[in-house]
C-alpha distance (Angstrom), angle and dihedral (degrees) to the residues before:
residue distance angle dihedral
X1 . . .
X2 3.82 . .
X3 3.78 127.6 .
X4 3.79 136.5 -123.9
X5 3.79 121.6 -122.6
X6 3.83 113.1 -115.1
X7 3.80 101.1 -118.1
X8 3.79 109.4 34.8
X9 3.80 100.5 14.6
X10 3.80 93.7 -121.8
X11 3.83 108.5 176.1
X12 3.80 113.4 -118.7
X13 3.78 114.1 -165.9
X14 3.82 117.2 -128.6
X15 3.80 124.5 -129.1
X16 3.75 109.1 -66.4
X17 3.84 90.2 27.1
X18 3.76 93.3 64.9
X19 3.72 114.4 126.7
X20 3.81 90.2 170.1
X21 3.79 133.0 37.0
X22 3.80 133.1 -100.8
X23 3.82 92.3 -85.7
X24 3.81 88.8 62.3
X25 3.81 90.4 49.8
X26 3.83 90.5 50.3
X27 3.84 88.6 50.0
X28 3.81 90.0 55.4
X29 3.82 88.8 54.6
X30 3.81 91.0 51.1
X31 3.82 91.7 49.2
X32 3.79 90.8 49.4
X33 3.81 92.6 47.6
X34 3.83 93.9 49.4
X35 3.81 119.2 111.0
X36 3.79 104.8 -100.3
X37 3.78 97.7 176.6
X38 3.80 102.1 81.0
X39 3.77 126.9 98.1
X40 2.91 144.5 -92.7
X41 3.81 101.5 15.1
X42 3.80 106.9 4.8
X43 3.77 101.2 81.4
X44 3.75 140.2 -102.5
X45 3.84 119.1 29.1
X46 3.80 116.5 -115.5
X47 3.80 112.2 -110.3
X48 3.80 121.5 -123.5
X49 3.81 91.4 -105.9
X50 3.82 88.6 55.3
X51 3.83 93.2 62.6
X52 3.80 118.7 80.5
X53 3.80 118.7 -133.2
X54 3.80 109.8 -92.2
X55 3.82 93.5 16.4
X56 3.81 93.9 114.0
X57 3.79 112.2 61.2
X58 3.83 130.9 178.9
X59 3.80 90.0 -105.1
X60 3.81 89.0 61.4
X61 3.81 95.2 50.3
X62 3.78 127.3 92.0
X63 3.79 116.6 -108.7
X64 3.81 86.5 -133.3
X65 3.79 93.3 67.7
X66 3.78 113.0 118.9
X67 3.76 124.9 -148.9
X68 3.80 112.1 -137.3
X69 3.79 122.1 -156.5
X70 3.80 137.2 168.1
X71 3.78 135.9 -145.6
X72 3.80 139.0 175.6
X73 3.78 124.1 -144.0
X74 3.80 124.3 -165.3
X75 3.80 98.2 178.6
X76 3.80 141.8 9.9
X77 3.82 89.7 -78.4
X78 3.85 112.1 113.9
X79 3.81 116.2 -108.2
X80 3.80 117.1 -159.2
X81 3.80 110.7 -123.2
X82 3.82 94.7 177.1
X83 3.79 142.7 -2.0
X84 3.81 117.8 -148.6
X85 3.84 114.4 -165.5
X86 3.81 117.8 -132.8
X87 3.80 115.2 -153.1
X88 3.80 123.0 -142.9
X89 3.82 114.5 -88.9
X90 3.79 94.1 21.6
X91 3.77 145.2 109.5
X92 3.80 126.1 -143.9
X93 3.79 132.8 -164.5
X94 3.80 117.0 -165.2
X95 3.78 121.5 -172.0
X96 3.77 134.6 169.2
X97 3.77 152.7 119.7
X98 3.78 133.4 -91.2
X99 3.79 140.6 -168.0
X100 3.78 131.2 -172.2
X101 3.79 130.8 -171.6
X102 3.77 126.6 -167.3
X103 3.80 110.5 -119.9
X104 3.84 91.9 -113.6
X105 3.84 90.2 47.6
X106 3.83 93.0 -122.9
X107 3.81 95.8 117.1
X108 3.79 136.6 32.6
X109 3.77 141.9 -176.5
X110 3.79 133.6 -167.6
X111 3.76 143.4 155.5
X112 3.76 145.7 120.1
X113 3.78 138.9 -87.3
X114 3.78 145.2 -165.5
X115 3.78 127.2 -169.3
X116 3.79 133.0 177.8
X117 3.81 120.4 -153.7
X118 3.80 132.6 -176.9
X119 3.78 133.4 -163.4
X120 3.79 117.1 -170.1
X121 3.79 124.9 -151.2
X122 3.80 106.0 -76.6
X123 3.80 91.0 2.3
X124 3.77 139.6 102.2
X125 3.78 130.1 -100.6
X126 3.80 113.9 -87.8
X127 3.79 136.1 -175.7
X128 3.82 114.3 -108.9
X129 3.80 97.5 179.2
X130 3.80 141.7 -24.2
X131 3.80 136.6 -160.6
X132 3.81 120.7 -174.6
X133 3.80 121.5 176.3
X134 3.81 112.1 -164.6
X135 3.80 127.5 -173.7
X136 3.80 119.1 -178.8
X137 3.78 143.9 155.6
X138 3.78 93.6 -153.0
X139 3.79 128.0 123.7
X140 3.81 88.2 -129.2
X141 3.79 134.4 37.4
X142 3.82 112.8 -89.7
X143 3.79 110.4 177.0
X144 3.79 145.7 143.6
X145 3.78 130.4 -113.8
X146 3.80 137.8 -162.9
X147 3.79 112.2 -143.8
X148 3.81 132.7 -173.3
X149 3.82 101.1 -121.5
X150 3.82 101.3 -158.2
X151 3.81 93.1 176.8
X152 3.83 91.4 63.4
X153 3.85 96.7 22.8
X154 3.78 90.1 -123.8
X155 3.78 144.3 109.5
X156 3.78 112.2 -100.3
X157 3.81 113.2 -149.5
X158 3.80 103.5 -157.6
X159 3.80 132.4 -171.3
X160 3.80 114.8 -150.6
X161 3.79 118.8 -163.1
X162 3.78 132.2 177.5
X163 3.80 133.6 -84.9
X164 3.81 113.3 -84.8
X165 3.83 92.8 1.8
X166 3.79 130.2 105.2
X167 3.79 117.7 -141.7
X168 3.80 125.4 -176.8
X169 3.81 112.3 -148.9
X170 3.80 136.4 -161.2
X171 3.80 118.9 -168.9
X172 3.82 125.3 -174.9
X173 3.79 116.0 -169.9
X174 3.80 144.2 166.0
X175 3.81 126.7 -147.8
X176 3.80 123.7 -149.5
X177 3.84 116.7 -169.7
X178 3.77 134.8 -169.7
X179 2.94 119.7 -130.5
X180 3.77 91.7 36.3
């Protein structure tokens, strides 16, 4: 009777059962001993409890990763959905997409954005340029804005609703910095 390998339970035929030679049996051992925890093609994802604190650093992350955040507006007053710090002597480009839905689902808004910010040595963050494309079927003008927050030396990503209306927002964005 054959045996099962310890990790993946691959069946290895015993002598007399062998359909293939010893090289095939050795290959089964190598397959079973291979690391099957890595993404995207190695097998099962590692659970959150299986990752030590501090093990995943920015250098190990894809530049294509999007940060997703939510916000709720109940008026035309801006609500900060995110704050992105801008270091001295750096430039930052932030780009992303957004969608908002009125709480009774009668109106919606969505679009995309890209903003470039610069902070000189010894200076404050400033807006270089901004593009916001907004599409909505609202009776007002719900939108988002990217603002140079000089008090906190950051980019403020703000959702702006409408008076007397509640909108729930989702924003997904990516930040590119120089120097990295």
